[in-house]
C-alpha positions as CSV (number, residue, x, y, z in Angstrom):
1,M,1.6,-19.7,4.9
2,K,-1.4,-17.6,6.0
3,L,-1.8,-14.2,4.3
4,V,-4.0,-11.9,6.3
5,G,-5.4,-8.9,4.6
6,L,-5.6,-5.7,6.6
7,T,-7.4,-2.6,5.3
8,G,-9.6,0.3,6.2
9,G,-10.2,3.9,5.3
10,I,-8.3,7.1,5.7
11,A,-8.1,8.0,9.4
12,S,-9.9,4.8,10.4
13,G,-7.0,3.6,12.5
14,K,-5.6,0.8,10.3
15,S,-2.0,1.8,11.2
16,T,-2.9,1.4,14.9
17,V,-4.0,-2.2,14.3
18,S,-1.0,-2.8,12.0
19,N,1.3,-1.7,14.8
20,L,-0.5,-4.0,17.3
21,F,0.3,-6.9,15.0
22,K,4.0,-5.8,14.9
23,D,4.1,-5.5,18.6
24,A,2.7,-9.1,18.9
25,G,5.5,-10.4,16.7
26,V,3.5,-10.9,13.6
27,P,5.3,-9.8,10.4
28,V,3.6,-7.0,8.5
29,V,4.1,-6.0,4.8
30,D,3.1,-2.3,4.8
31,A,2.1,-1.1,1.3
32,D,2.5,2.6,2.4
33,V,6.2,1.9,3.3
34,V,6.6,0.1,-0.1
35,A,5.0,3.0,-1.9
36,R,7.4,5.5,-0.2
37,N,10.3,3.4,-1.2
38,V,9.4,3.1,-4.9
39,V,9.2,6.8,-5.3
40,Q,12.5,7.7,-3.7
41,K,14.7,10.0,-5.8
42,G,16.2,8.2,-8.8
43,T,13.9,5.2,-8.8
44,G,11.7,4.1,-11.7
45,G,8.6,5.3,-9.9
46,W,10.2,8.7,-9.2
47,K,11.0,9.2,-12.8
48,K,7.5,8.3,-13.9
49,I,5.9,10.8,-11.5
50,V,8.3,13.6,-12.4
51,K,7.6,13.0,-16.1
52,A,3.9,13.0,-15.6
53,F,3.5,15.8,-13.1
54,G,6.6,18.0,-13.7
55,D,9.3,19.4,-11.5
56,E,6.9,21.5,-9.5
57,I,6.1,18.5,-7.3
58,L,9.8,18.2,-6.2
59,L,11.4,19.5,-3.0
60,D,14.7,21.3,-3.1
61,N,16.6,18.1,-2.4
62,G,14.9,16.4,-5.4
63,E,12.6,14.2,-3.4
64,I,8.9,14.2,-4.2
65,D,6.8,16.7,-2.2
66,R,4.2,14.3,-1.0
67,A,1.9,17.0,0.3
68,R,2.0,18.9,-3.0
69,L,1.4,15.7,-5.0
70,G,-1.5,14.8,-2.6
71,Q,-3.2,18.2,-3.2
72,I,-3.0,17.6,-6.9
73,V,-4.4,14.1,-7.1
74,F,-7.0,14.5,-4.4
75,S,-8.5,17.4,-6.3
76,D,-8.5,15.7,-9.7
77,P,-9.8,12.2,-10.1
78,S,-8.1,11.7,-13.5
79,K,-4.7,12.6,-12.1
80,R,-5.3,10.3,-9.1
81,Q,-6.0,7.5,-11.5
82,L,-2.9,8.3,-13.5
83,L,-0.8,8.2,-10.4
84,N,-2.2,4.8,-9.4
85,R,-1.6,3.4,-12.9
86,L,2.0,4.6,-12.8
87,L,2.9,3.2,-9.4
88,A,0.8,0.1,-9.3
89,P,3.4,-2.2,-11.0
90,H,6.2,-0.9,-8.7
91,I,4.1,-1.2,-5.5
92,S,2.8,-4.7,-6.4
93,S,6.3,-6.0,-7.2
94,G,7.6,-4.4,-4.0
95,I,4.9,-6.1,-1.9
96,F,5.6,-9.5,-3.4
97,W,9.3,-9.1,-2.9
98,E,8.7,-8.3,0.8
99,M,6.4,-11.4,1.0
100,A,9.1,-13.5,-0.6
101,K,11.7,-12.5,1.9
102,L,9.4,-13.4,4.8
103,W,8.5,-16.7,3.1
104,M,12.2,-17.6,2.8
105,K,12.5,-16.9,6.6
106,G,9.8,-19.5,7.2
107,C,7.1,-17.1,8.5
108,K,3.8,-18.9,8.9
109,V,1.6,-15.8,9.1
110,I,2.0,-12.6,7.2
111,V,-0.2,-9.5,7.4
112,L,-0.6,-7.5,4.3
113,D,-1.4,-3.9,5.3
114,I,-2.8,-2.5,2.1
115,P,-5.1,0.6,2.0
116,L,-6.4,-0.3,-1.5
117,L,-6.8,-4.1,-0.8
118,F,-10.2,-4.3,-2.5
119,E,-9.4,-1.8,-5.2
120,T,-6.4,-3.8,-6.4
121,K,-8.2,-7.1,-6.0
122,M,-5.5,-8.4,-3.6
123,D,-8.3,-9.4,-1.2
124,R,-8.5,-12.6,-3.4
125,W,-5.1,-13.7,-2.1
126,T,-5.8,-13.1,1.6
127,N,-7.9,-14.9,4.2
128,P,-9.1,-13.6,6.5
129,V,-9.7,-10.0,5.4
130,I,-9.7,-7.6,8.3
131,V,-11.3,-4.1,8.0
132,V,-10.7,-1.4,10.5
133,W,-13.9,0.6,10.7
134,V,-15.0,3.8,12.3
135,N,-18.3,5.7,12.2
136,P,-18.3,8.6,9.6
137,E,-18.4,11.4,12.3
138,T,-15.3,10.0,14.0
139,Q,-13.5,9.5,10.7
140,I,-13.9,13.1,9.7
141,E,-13.0,14.5,13.1
142,R,-9.8,12.4,13.2
143,L,-8.8,13.3,9.7
144,M,-9.3,17.1,10.4
145,S,-7.3,16.8,13.6
146,R,-4.5,14.8,12.0
147,D,-4.0,16.7,8.8
148,G,-5.3,20.2,9.9
149,C,-7.8,20.3,7.0
150,S,-11.3,21.7,6.8
151,E,-14.4,19.5,7.1
152,E,-15.0,19.9,3.3
153,Q,-11.4,18.9,2.5
154,A,-11.7,15.9,4.8
155,Q,-14.9,14.7,3.3
156,N,-13.5,15.1,-0.2
157,R,-10.5,12.9,0.6
158,I,-12.8,10.3,2.2
159,N,-15.0,10.3,-1.0
160,T,-12.0,9.4,-3.1
161,Q,-11.9,5.9,-1.5
162,L,-14.4,3.0,-1.5
163,A,-17.0,3.5,1.1
164,L,-15.9,2.2,4.5
165,D,-19.3,0.7,5.1
166,W,-19.0,-1.3,1.9
167,K,-15.5,-2.6,2.9
168,K,-17.1,-3.5,6.3
169,S,-19.7,-5.6,4.5
170,E,-17.0,-7.5,2.6
171,A,-14.8,-8.2,5.6
172,D,-14.3,-11.5,7.3
173,I,-13.4,-9.7,10.5
174,V,-14.3,-6.1,11.5
175,I,-12.5,-4.1,14.2
176,D,-14.6,-1.1,15.3
177,N,-12.1,1.6,16.1
178,S,-14.7,4.3,16.9
179,G,-14.0,4.0,20.7
180,S,-10.9,4.1,22.8
181,L,-7.5,2.5,22.2
182,D,-8.2,0.1,25.0
183,D,-11.4,-1.0,23.2
184,T,-9.5,-1.6,20.0
185,K,-6.8,-3.5,21.8
186,Q,-9.4,-5.8,23.4
187,Q,-10.9,-6.6,20.0
188,F,-7.4,-7.1,18.6
189,Q,-6.7,-9.9,21.1
190,E,-9.5,-11.9,19.7
191,V,-8.4,-11.2,16.2
192,L,-4.9,-12.3,17.1
193,R,-6.2,-15.6,18.5
194,K,-8.0,-16.3,15.2
195,V,-5.1,-15.6,12.9
196,S,-2.8,-17.6,15.1
197,E,-4.9,-20.8,14.7
198,P,-3.1,-23.7,13.1
199,L,-2.6,-23.5,9.4
200,T,-4.9,-25.4,7.1
201,W,-3.3,-28.0,4.8
202,K,-3.4,-25.6,1.9
203,E,-1.7,-22.8,4.0
204,R,0.9,-25.3,5.2
205,L,1.7,-26.3,1.6
206,R,2.3,-22.6,0.7
207,S,4.8,-22.2,3.6
208,R,8.5,-22.8,3.1
209,D,8.5,-25.8,5.4
210,G,5.5,-27.2,3.5
211,L,7.2,-26.9,0.2
212,I,10.4,-28.5,1.6
213,S,8.3,-31.4,2.9
214,V,6.6,-31.9,-0.5
215,V,10.0,-31.8,-2.3
216,M,11.5,-34.4,0.1
217,C,8.5,-36.7,-0.1
218,T,8.6,-36.5,-3.9
219,A,12.3,-37.2,-3.9
220,V,11.8,-40.2,-1.6
221,G,9.0,-41.5,-3.7
222,V,11.1,-41.3,-6.9
223,L,14.0,-43.1,-5.2
224,L,11.7,-45.9,-4.0
225,A,10.2,-46.2,-7.4
226,Q,13.6,-46.5,-9.0
227,K,14.7,-49.1,-6.4
228,N,11.6,-51.2,-7.2
229,L,12.4,-51.1,-10.9
230,L,15.9,-52.4,-10.4
């Protein structure tokens, strides 16, 4: 099984590339979706957040007001770190459970769409690591347009993450999303070709079929050994 790491920066277009993988039939584990699920009303993650940040971050229906919580954590590094510590175990277990379900289905390639891929050290488990990059000017413009925030607010949110240029330097594959969607799609086709290459023997052993083959070969070997001893 091949685990492909996909990351980027806020408003870099990572979700666009993630959707291109989905459209191409490649299964994607989306950490943002997992994160939303683990903070739904009544879950363990929800209880931890309410205990730490109070009822003022709740909507009338009891769900977490993500916009309000975002304002709090993006303006206070200590509270952002607290939130990450509270949710990290829940998100990690959620990601691994989604991976396990895809493994049991026999998927050969899985894309892990994780914004904090490097920060959580999960890049160690993926190969290749794909970084969706944009130039700083485009990133700020897109974030301001998307969230309706000021340039200062956009820059502050960008500054809470690892520098996108640093992520670019650590990547195995870089997709430059500074241009048009057609430009990105053209780059994606080459990336898709690379990640669709035949599995290495190590990747094959990690797959469901590979494990079954190992078990069957071991069982046959044991039976033959027992027969020779008789």
